[in-house]
C-alpha positions in Angstrom: 75.6 -20.6 -190.0 75.1 -23.4 -192.6 78.3 -24.8 -194.4 76.7 -23.3 -197.7 75.7 -19.8 -196.3 78.1 -17.1 -197.1 80.3 -16.2 -194.0 80.4 -12.8 -192.5 83.9 -11.5 -191.9 85.8 -8.9 -189.5 89.1 -7.6 -190.0 92.1 -6.8 -187.6 94.4 -4.4 -189.3 94.0 -1.3 -191.2 97.1 -1.3 -193.4 97.2 -1.9 -197.3 96.3 -5.6 -197.2 93.3 -5.2 -194.8 92.2 -2.3 -196.7 92.5 -3.8 -200.3 90.6 -7.2 -199.0 87.9 -5.3 -197.1 87.4 -3.3 -200.4 87.3 -6.4 -202.4 85.0 -8.5 -200.2 82.6 -5.7 -199.9 82.5 -5.4 -203.7 81.5 -8.9 -203.8 78.6 -8.7 -201.3 80.3 -10.1 -198.4 79.0 -8.4 -195.1 81.9 -6.9 -193.0 80.7 -6.6 -189.4 83.6 -4.8 -187.9 87.5 -3.7 -188.1 90.0 -3.5 -185.2 93.2 -2.2 -185.1 95.9 -0.2 -183.2 95.6 2.9 -185.3 92.5 4.5 -184.4 92.7 6.9 -187.5 93.1 4.4 -190.3 90.6 1.9 -188.5 87.9 4.8 -188.6 88.6 5.2 -192.2 88.6 1.6 -193.1 85.2 1.1 -191.1 83.7 3.9 -193.3 85.0 2.5 -196.5 83.6 -1.1 -195.4 80.3 0.2 -194.2 80.8 -1.4 -190.6 81.8 -0.4 -187.2 85.3 0.1 -185.7 85.7 -2.0 -182.7 87.6 -1.2 -179.5 88.7 -4.6 -178.5 89.5 -7.8 -180.7 87.2 -10.2 -178.9 84.2 -7.9 -179.4 84.6 -8.8 -183.1 81.6 -10.9 -184.2 81.7 -12.8 -187.5 82.0 -16.2 -188.9 85.6 -15.6 -189.9 88.1 -13.1 -188.6 90.9 -11.9 -191.0 94.0 -10.9 -189.2 96.0 -8.8 -191.9 98.9 -7.3 -189.7 102.5 -7.6 -190.2 104.4 -10.9 -189.9 106.0 -10.1 -186.5 102.7 -9.2 -184.8 100.6 -12.0 -186.4 100.9 -14.7 -183.8 100.7 -12.1 -180.7 97.4 -10.6 -182.3 95.8 -14.2 -182.7 96.7 -15.2 -179.3 94.6 -12.5 -177.9 91.4 -14.0 -179.5 89.3 -16.6 -177.9 89.4 -20.0 -179.1 85.7 -20.1 -180.2 86.5 -17.7 -183.0 87.5 -18.7 -186.5 90.8 -16.9 -187.5 92.3 -16.4 -190.9 95.7 -14.6 -191.4 97.4 -13.3 -194.3 101.1 -13.6 -193.3 103.2 -15.4 -195.6 106.1 -16.4 -193.4 104.4 -17.5 -190.3 103.9 -21.3 -190.5 100.6 -22.5 -189.1 102.3 -24.8 -186.4 103.7 -21.4 -184.8 100.0 -20.5 -184.0 98.6 -21.6 -181.0 94.7 -20.9 -181.8 93.0 -24.3 -182.8 90.5 -22.6 -185.3 93.1 -21.1 -187.8 93.8 -21.0 -191.4 95.8 -19.1 -193.9 94.5 -16.9 -196.6 97.9 -15.6 -198.1 97.7 -13.5 -201.4 100.5 -14.0 -203.6 100.5 -10.2 -204.6 101.4 -6.7 -203.3 98.6 -4.2 -202.6 98.4 -0.3 -202.8 95.6 -0.1 -200.4 93.0 1.2 -202.9 90.6 0.3 -205.3 93.0 -0.7 -207.9 93.4 -3.8 -206.0 89.8 -5.0 -206.3 90.3 -7.8 -208.5 91.9 -11.1 -207.7 93.6 -12.4 -210.9 96.2 -14.0 -208.9 96.2 -17.0 -206.4 95.5 -17.3 -202.8 97.5 -19.7 -200.9 95.4 -21.6 -198.3 95.9 -24.0 -195.3 93.8 -24.6 -192.3 93.7 -26.5 -189.0 90.1 -27.8 -189.2 87.6 -29.0 -191.8 85.2 -26.3 -190.4 87.4 -23.4 -191.2 88.5 -25.1 -194.5 84.9 -25.0 -195.5 84.5 -21.6 -194.9 87.3 -20.5 -196.9 86.0 -22.6 -199.8 82.4 -21.1 -199.5 84.0 -17.6 -199.2 86.4 -18.1 -202.2 83.9 -19.8 -204.3 81.4 -17.1 -204.1 84.0 -14.5 -204.7 85.4 -16.4 -207.7 88.9 -16.3 -206.1 91.7 -18.8 -207.5 93.0 -21.0 -204.6 95.9 -23.2 -204.1 96.3 -25.5 -201.0 99.6 -25.1 -199.7 101.5 -26.2 -196.7 103.5 -23.9 -194.4 107.0 -25.0 -195.8 105.9 -24.2 -199.5 104.3 -21.2 -198.7 107.4 -19.9 -196.7 109.2 -20.6 -199.9 106.9 -18.8 -202.1 107.1 -16.0 -199.8 110.9 -15.8 -200.0 111.0 -15.8 -203.7 108.2 -13.4 -203.8 110.4 -10.7 -201.9 113.1 -11.3 -204.6 110.6 -10.5 -207.3 108.6 -8.0 -205.9 110.5 -6.2 -203.1 114.0 -6.4 -204.4 113.0 -5.5 -208.0 110.8 -2.6 -207.0 113.9 -1.4 -204.6 116.2 -1.6 -207.7 113.8 0.3 -209.8 113.6 3.0 -207.2 117.4 3.2 -207.4 117.2 3.6 -211.0 114.6 6.1 -210.8 116.6 8.1 -208.2 119.8 7.9 -210.6 117.6 9.2 -213.5 116.3 12.1 -211.8 119.8 13.2 -210.3 121.2 12.7 -213.9 118.1 14.8 -215.3 117.2 11.9 -217.7 113.8 11.2 -219.2 112.1 8.2 -217.3 109.9 7.8 -220.6 113.0 7.0 -222.6 113.8 4.0 -220.4 110.1 2.6 -220.5 110.6 0.4 -223.5 113.6 -1.1 -221.6 111.5 -1.9 -218.7 108.8 -3.5 -220.7 111.3 -5.8 -222.5 113.0 -6.7 -219.0 109.4 -7.6 -217.9 108.9 -9.8 -220.8 112.1 -11.4 -220.2 111.2 -12.2 -216.3 107.7 -13.7 -217.3 109.4 -16.3 -219.6 111.8 -19.3 -218.8 115.6 -19.5 -219.1 116.0 -16.1 -217.5 119.9 -16.4 -217.1 120.6 -17.2 -220.7 118.8 -13.8 -221.5 121.3 -11.9 -219.1 123.2 -9.0 -220.8 125.4 -6.2 -219.6 128.8 -5.6 -218.6 129.1 -8.0 -215.7 127.7 -11.1 -217.9 130.6 -10.0 -220.3 133.0 -9.7 -217.6 133.8 -6.0 -218.9 135.7 -4.9 -215.8 136.7 -1.8 -217.5 132.9 -0.6 -217.9 131.9 -2.0 -214.2 134.8 -0.1 -212.9 133.8 3.3 -214.7 130.1 2.7 -213.4 131.1 2.4 -209.9 133.1 5.6 -210.2 129.8 7.2 -211.2 128.1 6.1 -208.1 128.0 7.0 -204.6 127.2 5.3 -201.1 124.8 2.5 -200.9 123.9 2.5 -204.8 127.6 1.6 -205.4 127.3 -1.3 -203.0 124.2 -2.4 -204.6 125.8 -2.1 -208.0 129.0 -4.1 -207.0 127.2 -6.8 -205.2 124.6 -7.6 -208.0 127.5 -7.4 -210.7 129.5 -10.0 -208.6 126.2 -12.2 -208.2 125.9 -12.1 -212.1 129.5 -13.1 -212.8 129.0 -16.0 -210.6 125.7 -17.0 -212.1 127.4 -16.8 -215.5 130.3 -18.9 -214.3 128.2 -21.7 -212.8 126.2 -22.1 -216.2 
């Protein structure tokens, strides 16, 4: 293909990230030539959504770019199976480019979480990119320019740093919200009553100087309230409460 032609893509993986990216690229007129994955059922579902074939062997995928969207632990192993004439992109946030043996490899790491449905089909967030070759880099540029995707060139160390911080911001906060929802249900509370507090908390997170906005019994070192709350909780929720309260106290002390 010419350096200015829109690249065709194929996908390895059929989880949330692969599904969301496939739906997005297809909505932008990017041709998806095939999809491969270990789960035959979800691969067939993705193939129907993408208007392409499900492929039985990864090296039978034919495309200008093969997008590998599997778990971080599987990424290097999957790429090792691909012939060196293929151009590869992977979406794993924690895998350094130098860990990948394949010579024609690049990174396409979306700094976002995915639901695996049409609600993900817009990219108002950055894609962190890195590549081993100019050829792969040009294909990324053409693809992202066509799709109007914001990109940031990011080396492996900085990408791993972003990934680490993203786990705190997304995965841990989501889990804490899950614990709060569980406690709310067990105590027969109205979740809607808590929504204004959630919205205010999100606004605080989106601004700077977060520590200066910290409130609550731990920030005040109100140990009698902390003890009462701990007595109200059980098992892992109690341990999370104690650990986070101790962390808040240490942060306040270090100001």
